[in-house]
C-alpha atoms as one frame of an Amber mdcrd trajectory, in Angstrom:
protein
   0.216   0.160   0.108   2.629   2.614   0.616   4.823   1.429  -1.982   5.503
   4.468  -5.042   7.357   2.405  -7.061   6.873   3.588 -10.517   4.650   6.333
  -9.494   5.445   9.791 -11.634   4.916  13.190  -8.929   5.184  16.546  -9.798
   6.327  18.474  -6.414   6.645  22.179  -6.525   8.424  24.694  -3.999  11.109
  21.504  -4.423  13.962  23.904  -3.638  13.921  23.609   0.379  12.090  23.201
   3.572   9.125  20.964   3.342   9.680  20.290  -0.026  13.025  19.053  -0.344
  12.285  16.649   2.586   8.930  15.972   0.910  11.185  14.877  -2.115  13.419
  12.760  -0.552  10.871  10.790   1.395   9.000   9.654  -1.883  12.201   9.263
  -3.107  12.859   6.297  -0.569   9.809   5.316  -1.246  10.473   5.073  -5.168
   8.852   7.625  -6.829   9.788   9.156 -10.266   9.747  13.068  -9.386   9.702
  16.068 -11.353  11.018  18.599  -8.961   9.680  22.217  -9.644  10.698  25.414
  -7.762  11.541  28.952  -9.105  14.943  28.843  -7.871  16.950  26.304 -10.374
  19.922  25.804  -8.362  18.030  24.895  -5.180  15.727  22.483  -7.313  18.651
  21.063  -8.288  20.294  20.501  -5.127  17.052  18.824  -4.133  17.433  16.935
  -7.248  20.660  15.365  -6.108  19.428  14.565  -2.767  16.877  13.159  -4.005
  18.910  10.745  -6.548  20.916   9.643  -3.845  18.342   8.846  -1.409  16.569
   6.681  -4.341  16.716   3.003  -3.762  16.932   2.400  -7.670  19.283   5.492
  -7.896  18.751   8.596  -9.935  14.849   8.956 -10.705  14.487  12.711 -10.545
  14.214  15.945 -12.699  14.281  19.351 -11.933  12.703  22.017 -13.962  12.573
  26.190 -12.957   8.778  26.780 -12.516   6.862  29.804 -11.465   3.668  28.077
 -10.526   1.867  31.389 -11.037   2.661  31.034 -15.012  -0.061  29.162 -17.090
   2.782  28.668 -19.545   5.183  27.412 -16.900   2.715  24.534 -16.006   2.177
  23.536 -19.253   5.938  23.047 -19.917   5.938  21.035 -16.547   2.930  18.449
 -17.991   4.407  18.380 -21.421   7.347  17.158 -20.014   5.597  14.581 -17.497
   3.477  13.204 -20.870   6.273  13.251 -23.240   8.967  11.148 -20.858   5.953
   8.776 -18.563   2.665   9.527 -20.419   1.042   9.349 -16.839   0.814  11.279
 -13.593  -0.146   9.827 -10.552   0.602  12.877  -7.866   0.803  16.628  -7.907
   1.805  18.218  -4.666   1.357  21.989  -4.553   3.842  22.909  -1.831   5.172
  26.088  -3.630   4.081  29.176  -1.187   4.825  32.140   0.509   4.181  33.748
   3.745   4.187  37.677   4.279   4.107  38.470   8.225   2.645  41.562   8.512
  -0.412  43.164  10.702  -3.523  43.596   8.992  -3.172  47.559   9.304   0.212
  47.483   7.248  -0.898  44.947   4.933  -0.724  46.191   1.485  -2.531  45.337
  -1.733   0.450  44.374  -3.481   1.365  41.972  -0.674  -2.033  40.325  -0.243
  -2.276  39.976  -4.152   1.262  38.361  -4.147  -0.099  35.884  -1.521  -2.842
  34.970  -3.495  -1.319  34.403  -6.711   1.245  32.409  -5.402  -0.788  30.253
  -2.622  -4.360  30.176  -4.750  -3.665  31.017  -8.271  -0.694  28.597  -8.282
  -2.698  25.818  -6.773  -5.422  26.645  -9.279  -3.288  26.399 -11.894  -1.546
  23.356 -11.403  -4.393  21.153 -10.088  -7.007  21.979 -12.819  -3.813  21.199
 -15.778  -2.782  17.966 -13.727  -6.511  16.328 -13.489  -6.235  16.890 -17.009
  -3.382  14.779 -17.572  -4.492  12.670 -14.586  -8.333  11.566 -16.402  -6.092
  10.436 -19.498  -3.994   8.304 -16.877  -6.832   6.860 -15.325  -8.672   5.737
 -18.671  -5.441   4.230 -20.175  -3.837   2.980 -17.195  -5.927   2.368 -14.464
  -3.777   4.324 -11.834  -5.243   6.484  -8.955  -4.359   9.228  -9.022  -3.424
  12.060  -5.978  -3.449  16.075  -5.367  -2.102  17.202  -2.031  -2.228  20.926
  -1.586  -0.321  22.264   1.022  -2.121  24.923   3.158  -1.634  25.894   6.932
  -3.598  26.017  10.323  -4.100  29.589   9.517  -6.273  28.599   6.559  -8.235
  27.325   9.963  -7.959  29.620  12.641  -6.568  33.040  13.021  -2.759  34.640
  13.457  -1.862  37.444  14.325   0.345  39.225  11.541  -1.015  36.472   9.347
  -4.202  37.959   7.710  -3.216  37.506   4.214  -1.835  34.376   4.492  -4.510
  33.170   6.383  -6.700  34.237   3.577  -4.956  32.688   0.743  -4.663  29.565
   2.892  -8.317  29.476   3.611  -8.987  29.740   0.214  -6.989  26.891  -0.782
  -8.777  24.315   1.783 -12.113  25.603   0.252 -11.069  25.317  -3.028  -9.180
  21.764  -2.567 -12.679  20.567  -1.273 -14.684  21.797  -4.195 -12.110  19.793
  -6.567 -12.490  16.846  -4.150 -16.488  16.935  -4.870 -15.698  17.440  -8.996
 -12.972  15.197  -9.593 -14.204  12.202  -7.442 -16.117  10.999 -10.212 -13.152
  10.782 -12.347 -10.862   8.918 -10.316  -9.149  11.722  -8.542  -8.776  12.315
  -5.070  -7.695  15.767  -3.738  -6.926  16.577  -0.228  -5.238  19.168   1.763
  -2.718  19.583   4.612  -2.507  22.314   7.562   0.890  22.322   9.110   1.418
  24.500  12.230   4.880  25.920  12.667   7.378  24.064  11.066  11.480  24.549
  11.221  12.059  26.081   7.878  13.362  29.632   6.276   9.919  30.461   6.543
   9.906  30.519  10.027  12.751  32.070  10.782  11.559  35.048   7.939   8.407
  35.157  10.420   9.736  35.211  13.623  12.556  37.835  12.471   9.862  39.995
  11.132   8.041  39.353  14.760  11.045  40.397  16.876  11.716  43.340  14.875
   8.345  44.822  15.694   8.878  43.853  18.999   6.223  40.965  19.125   8.327
  38.249  20.195  11.943  37.220  21.056  14.472  37.003  18.455  16.461  33.823
  16.705  16.737  30.727  18.864  15.017  32.325  21.579  12.092  33.084  19.454
  12.158  29.681  18.056  12.084  28.284  21.612   8.902  30.555  22.139   7.112
  28.640  19.410   7.787  25.240  20.381   6.272  25.911  23.724   3.427  26.798
  21.873   2.849  23.163  21.041   1.214  20.446  23.545   3.838  17.968  22.208
   6.586  20.569  23.383   8.018  20.959  19.433   7.579  22.703  16.194   7.287
  20.206  13.246  10.679  19.095  11.066   9.876  19.274   7.410   9.820  15.564
   7.437   6.876  15.481  10.016   5.199  16.958   6.717   6.956  15.286   4.096
   5.775  11.593   5.834   1.829  12.943   5.370   2.234  14.353   2.122   3.941
  10.833   0.961   0.914   9.040   2.712  -1.667  11.091   0.676   0.372   9.929
  -2.891  -0.299   6.223  -1.915  -2.603   3.359  -2.396  -3.151   3.680   1.722
  -5.173   6.823   1.509  -7.125   5.853  -1.795 -10.237   6.346  -0.117  -9.479
   9.678   1.058 -10.834  12.930  -0.660 -11.580  16.165   0.525 -10.066  15.546
   3.758  -8.090  18.507   5.773  -4.931  16.880   7.938  -3.681  19.288  10.697
  -0.258  18.131  11.592   0.670  20.125  13.891   1.487  18.698  16.951  -1.430
  19.928  19.070  -0.744  24.016  17.858  -4.179  24.654  17.155  -5.889  22.785
  20.342  -4.393  25.433  23.037
């Protein structure tokens, strides 16, 4: 059930953080990976790590990719179609978070988050679904779309109003897609991490510290960790494991689910 051998998976935002950890996790389970990121050099580094982790040795390719560009998405799926003629999973991981209080949030900052976090998911899922429908018809596979949302798409967070709006949209978009695509054999689920120890969290801590709202550096990370009943923030690998699960047949009867992976963060 947990075997991803011969599965073709597209992963966006693969250059670091959750994306990099997910690429390595999927490679260990045997997946063939198309790793994309707007930072081509970072995507290439992840590709090398995924290849090293793959039991069969080297089954990843990388593509520079702006998720807000419809043309870039076409190029990604043209590569998939020409090389494998199938698509088993799309992981919409690419995203940004701009940490700023609501009264200071600019229209440009809001639009930027909506473009990357929502429009990017919409474009990728719609184009992936068309290829997946053909894969189901010709090869009988059970494709999966995994959208990265956030706990801030479910609860409010100070200085995260714009980010939360974008992630709430991802959650709603996921459920709508799940209903419409289920009869076509495609599953769509969303994952809602809490704070994860990545450069994104580091940037948020730095911004909040500059505004006098929390401690800086390691003390800031420790402050965030204390907000979890489990006593720590998530590592990227904690989220990657759940993403990998949603790509396998072990989750074959799951669609429209919102999986909170937050160490109990939203329980307090």
